[in-house]
C-alpha positions in Angstrom: -98.1 53.9 17.2 -98.1 50.9 19.6 -101.6 49.5 20.0 -102.2 47.7 23.3 -105.3 45.9 24.7 -105.1 45.8 28.5 -107.3 43.1 29.9 -108.2 42.7 33.6 -111.0 41.4 35.8 -111.6 44.5 37.9 -115.1 45.0 39.2 -116.3 48.6 39.2 -118.5 47.8 42.2 -115.5 46.5 44.2 -112.8 49.2 44.1 -110.1 47.1 45.8 -106.3 47.4 45.6 -106.3 45.4 42.4 -108.9 47.7 40.9 -106.9 50.8 41.9 -103.6 49.3 40.5 -105.2 48.6 37.1 -107.2 51.8 37.0 -104.2 54.1 37.8 -102.0 52.3 35.3 -104.6 52.7 32.5 -105.2 56.4 33.2 -101.5 57.1 33.2 -100.8 55.0 30.0 -103.5 56.9 28.1 -101.6 60.1 28.7 -98.4 58.8 27.0 -97.5 59.6 23.5 -96.8 56.8 21.0 -99.1 54.3 22.6 -102.8 53.7 22.3 -104.5 51.8 25.1 -107.9 50.0 25.1 -108.9 48.7 28.6 -111.4 45.9 28.9 -112.4 44.2 32.2 -114.0 40.8 31.8 -115.2 39.9 35.3 -117.4 37.4 37.2 -120.6 39.0 38.6 -121.6 38.7 42.2 -125.1 37.9 40.9 -125.9 34.3 39.8 -127.3 35.2 36.4 -126.5 38.8 35.6 -124.8 39.8 32.4 -123.9 43.4 31.5 -121.7 45.6 29.4 -120.9 49.1 30.6 -118.2 51.7 30.3 -116.6 54.7 31.9 -114.0 57.1 30.6 -111.2 54.6 31.0 -112.6 51.0 30.7 -115.2 48.8 29.2 -116.7 46.4 31.8 -118.0 43.0 30.6 -119.8 41.2 33.4 -120.6 37.5 33.1 -122.8 35.4 35.5 -121.5 34.0 38.7 -123.1 30.7 37.6 -120.2 30.3 35.0 -117.7 27.9 36.8 -114.1 29.0 37.0 -112.8 25.4 37.2 -114.2 21.9 37.0 -116.0 19.9 34.4 -117.9 22.9 33.0 -115.1 25.5 33.2 -115.0 25.4 29.4 -118.2 27.6 29.4 -116.3 30.4 31.1 -113.2 30.0 29.0 -115.3 29.8 25.8 -117.0 33.1 26.7 -113.8 34.9 27.6 -112.1 33.7 24.4 -114.9 34.8 22.2 -114.7 38.3 23.7 -110.9 38.5 23.3 -111.1 37.2 19.7 -113.7 39.8 18.9 -111.5 42.6 20.3 -108.5 41.3 18.5 -110.3 41.2 15.1 -111.7 44.7 15.6 -108.6 46.5 17.1 -105.7 44.4 15.7 -103.4 45.2 18.5 -99.6 44.8 18.6 -99.8 43.6 22.2 -102.3 42.2 24.7 -101.3 42.8 28.3 -103.4 40.7 30.7 -103.5 41.7 34.4 -104.5 38.4 36.0 -103.5 34.8 35.6 -106.2 32.1 35.3 -108.8 32.2 33.7 -108.1 35.5 31.9 -104.6 35.1 30.7 -105.2 31.4 30.0 -108.0 32.3 27.7 -106.0 35.1 26.1 -103.2 32.8 24.9 -105.6 31.5 22.2 -104.2 34.5 20.2 -100.8 32.8 20.0 -102.4 30.0 17.9 -103.5 32.6 15.4 -100.5 34.9 15.1 -97.0 35.5 16.4 -97.2 39.2 15.6 -99.4 40.0 18.6 -97.4 39.7 21.8 -99.1 38.6 25.0 -97.9 39.6 28.5 -99.4 38.4 31.8 -99.0 40.3 35.1 -99.6 38.4 38.3 -101.0 40.3 41.2 -101.1 37.9 44.2 -104.1 35.6 44.7 -103.6 34.3 41.2 -100.3 32.9 42.4 -100.5 32.0 46.0 -104.2 31.3 46.6 -106.2 30.0 43.6 -103.6 27.6 42.1 -103.2 26.1 45.6 -106.9 25.4 45.9 -107.2 23.6 42.5 -104.8 21.4 40.7 -106.6 22.3 37.4 -105.9 26.0 38.0 -102.3 25.2 38.9 -101.8 23.2 35.7 -103.4 25.8 33.5 -101.4 28.6 35.1 -98.2 26.6 34.3 -99.5 26.2 30.7 -100.3 29.9 30.2 -96.8 30.9 31.5 -95.2 28.7 28.8 -97.3 30.2 26.0 -97.2 34.0 26.7 -94.3 36.1 25.4 -93.4 37.6 28.8 -94.4 37.2 32.5 -94.4 39.9 35.1 -95.3 40.1 38.8 -96.0 43.1 41.0 -93.2 42.4 43.5 -89.9 40.6 43.6 -91.2 38.1 46.2 -94.2 37.3 44.0 -92.0 37.0 40.9 -89.8 34.4 42.7 -93.0 32.4 43.5 -94.1 32.6 39.9 -90.7 31.3 38.7 -90.5 28.5 41.2 -94.2 27.3 41.1 -94.8 27.7 37.4 -91.3 27.0 36.0 -90.8 30.4 34.4 -87.2 31.3 33.3 -85.5 34.6 34.5 -85.1 35.7 30.9 -88.8 35.5 30.3 -89.9 37.3 33.5 -89.5 40.6 35.3 -91.0 42.8 38.0 -93.7 45.4 37.2 -94.5 47.2 40.4 -98.0 48.6 41.0 -97.5 52.4 40.7 -99.5 54.8 42.9 -100.4 58.4 42.2 -98.8 59.9 45.2 -99.3 63.5 46.2 -95.9 64.7 47.3 -97.2 68.2 48.1 -99.5 67.1 50.9 -98.2 64.1 52.7 -97.5 65.6 56.1 -99.1 64.1 59.2 -101.9 66.2 60.7 -102.6 65.5 64.4 -106.0 65.3 66.0 -107.3 64.9 69.6 -106.4 61.4 70.9 -104.7 58.7 68.8 -106.0 57.6 65.5 -105.5 54.1 64.0 -106.8 52.7 60.7 -107.2 49.7 58.5 -108.2 49.7 54.9 -108.8 46.8 52.5 -111.1 43.9 51.7 -112.6 42.6 54.9 -111.6 39.0 54.3 -109.2 36.4 55.7 -106.5 37.0 53.2 -106.3 40.7 54.2 -106.4 39.7 57.9 -109.7 41.4 58.7 -110.4 38.7 61.3 -107.4 40.1 63.1 -108.9 43.6 63.6 -110.8 42.8 66.8 -107.8 41.0 68.5 -105.6 44.0 67.6 -108.2 46.5 68.9 -108.3 44.5 72.2 -104.5 44.5 72.4 -104.4 48.3 71.8 -107.1 48.9 74.4 -105.2 46.9 77.0 -101.8 48.4 76.3 -102.5 52.1 75.5 -103.8 54.4 78.2 -104.6 57.3 75.8 -108.0 57.5 74.1 -108.0 56.4 70.5 -110.3 55.9 67.5 -109.9 52.9 65.1 -111.2 53.5 61.6 -112.0 50.4 59.5 -112.6 51.0 55.8 -113.7 48.2 53.4 -116.3 45.6 52.8 -116.2 41.8 52.7 -117.1 38.6 54.6 -115.8 39.8 57.9 -117.9 43.0 57.9 -120.9 41.6 59.7 -118.8 39.9 62.3 -117.0 43.1 63.1 -120.2 45.1 63.2 -121.9 42.5 65.5 -118.9 42.7 67.9 -119.2 46.5 68.0 -122.9 46.3 68.8 -122.8 43.5 71.3 -119.9 45.1 73.3 -121.2 48.7 73.0 -117.9 49.9 71.4 -117.9 53.6 70.2 -114.3 54.1 69.1 -114.3 51.6 66.2 -115.7 53.4 63.2 -116.8 50.8 60.6 -117.0 52.8 57.4 -117.7 50.3 54.6 -116.4 51.0 51.1 -114.7 54.4 50.9 -113.6 56.5 47.9 -109.8 56.8 47.7 -109.8 60.5 48.6 -111.5 59.7 51.9 -109.0 56.9 52.6 -106.1 59.3 52.1 -107.8 61.9 54.3 -108.0 59.4 57.2 -104.5 58.2 56.5 -103.2 61.7 56.8 -104.6 62.0 60.3 -103.7 58.5 61.4 -101.0 57.9 64.0 -100.7 54.4 62.5 -102.2 52.4 59.6 -102.1 48.7 60.3 -101.6 46.0 57.6 -102.7 42.6 58.8 -102.6 40.5 55.6 -101.8 36.8 55.4 -100.6 37.2 51.8 -99.8 40.3 49.9 -98.6 40.7 46.3 -97.2 44.2 46.9 -99.5 46.3 49.1 -101.1 49.5 47.6 -102.5 50.4 51.0 -99.0 50.0 52.6 -97.5 52.3 49.9 -100.1 55.0 50.5 -99.9 54.6 54.3 -96.1 55.1 54.3 -96.5 58.2 52.2 -99.3 59.8 54.1 -99.7 58.5 57.7 -97.3 58.9 60.7 -96.6 55.2 60.9 -97.6 52.0 59.1 -97.0 48.6 60.8 -97.2 45.4 58.8 -96.2 41.7 58.7 -93.0 40.7 56.9 -94.8 38.7 54.2 -95.0 38.8 50.4 -94.1 42.0 48.6 -94.3 44.1 51.8 -90.6 43.5 52.5 -89.9 45.5 49.3 -92.3 48.3 50.2 -90.7 48.6 53.7 -87.1 48.2 52.4 -86.0 51.5 53.8 -88.4 51.2 56.9 -87.7 47.7 58.1 -88.2 48.7 61.7 -92.0 48.8 61.0 -92.3 45.2 60.0 -93.4 42.3 62.3 -91.4 39.2 61.6 -93.2 36.7 63.8 -96.5 34.9 63.4 -99.5 37.1 64.2 -99.7 38.2 67.8 -101.8 41.4 68.3 -99.6 42.5 71.2 -96.6 42.6 68.9 -98.4 45.2 66.7 -99.5 47.3 69.7 -96.1 47.2 71.3 -94.4 48.0 68.0 -96.6 51.1 67.7 -95.9 52.2 71.3 -92.2 51.8 70.8 -92.1 53.7 67.4 -94.4 56.4 68.7 -92.4 56.9 71.8 -89.1 57.1 69.8 -90.8 59.5 67.3 -89.8 57.2 64.4 -89.8 59.1 61.1 -90.8 57.2 57.9 -88.4 57.3 55.0 -90.9 58.6 52.4 -88.3 59.5 49.7 -87.8 55.8 48.9 -91.6 55.4 48.5 -92.0 58.3 46.1 -89.0 57.3 44.1 -89.8 53.6 43.6 -93.6 53.4 43.6 -94.8 56.7 41.9 -96.9 56.0 38.9 -94.8 58.2 36.7 -91.7 56.1 37.2 -93.5 52.8 36.9 -95.2 53.8 33.6 -91.8 54.7 32.0 -90.5 51.3 32.9 -93.6 49.6 31.5 -93.3 51.4 28.2 -89.6 50.4 28.0 -90.7 46.8 28.6 -93.3 47.0 25.8 -90.7 48.3 23.4 -88.2 45.6 24.2 -90.8 42.8 23.7 -91.8 44.3 20.4 -88.3 44.2 19.0 
């Protein structure tokens, strides 16, 4: 029996793409024979001083205060705390492997295990911001990310594009690294587009700059100017841009933008299924869970040609925008594809990103590393 501790920093109060990627993976791995999974999330609170321990059927959640610094002079406090938790888990469980789903500080703290034993293997999987955002903001985080990549047994990333960034930025060899796509539990029996009165557009994700939430209003205005037909634009998610979008809706008396806040995944899929187009507006994207689901369920999905999205859209490249962001490009792309009755190649999506296939590849990787 292969015993694996899966570490992450998913926040149960913020069920983002990262949360869904880890959660779906854990639920699927727990169904596999010959492997025993323990999932622990060690994450920073949104509260300055809150500390808590809680659990659900799939994970233990260990929340530490926002006051704990991630980098800088006193970052040792955070690292000390995370290391103590990991060491405690290692002593109690005695795993064959620790798989860490995030770079710094989580994987950096986890490599302390390599000082104690060579028997326990450590893998790190990079998801996006831990490669292209946080290391760019702090030299300390960059240096420590390079360090952890040298000390772990294997490095993976959730897309080919992200893996190339990891290899180039952190000097990781090809022999020590590979791709581990984020799998998605896709419902192949009910992925047909269902129409409604008027056009329906949607956007789902964190309402922040990285996900391009500040681009929603310019896109809405472009659609309003170029499309004569009535439409409704659904916006699902929470984040820093939420108030700005809400204020714009109120000030301008707009009734056809539906700002929905956080939504359960079942509700997201329901709206995707009736959407003429789901728009992806990200500035950076590790892989793109929303894009995978949108290509599976909605009539169209239009996105920028950045990060791992080129892999998701490999068999649907006509839906990618290659230029710098211009809202009119997105509106015109929809008009063109809608007029031509473009049909999404869904077979590629189900074959390459279904959770069942991804899990089998992951278990194969585990067995190879344990040899």
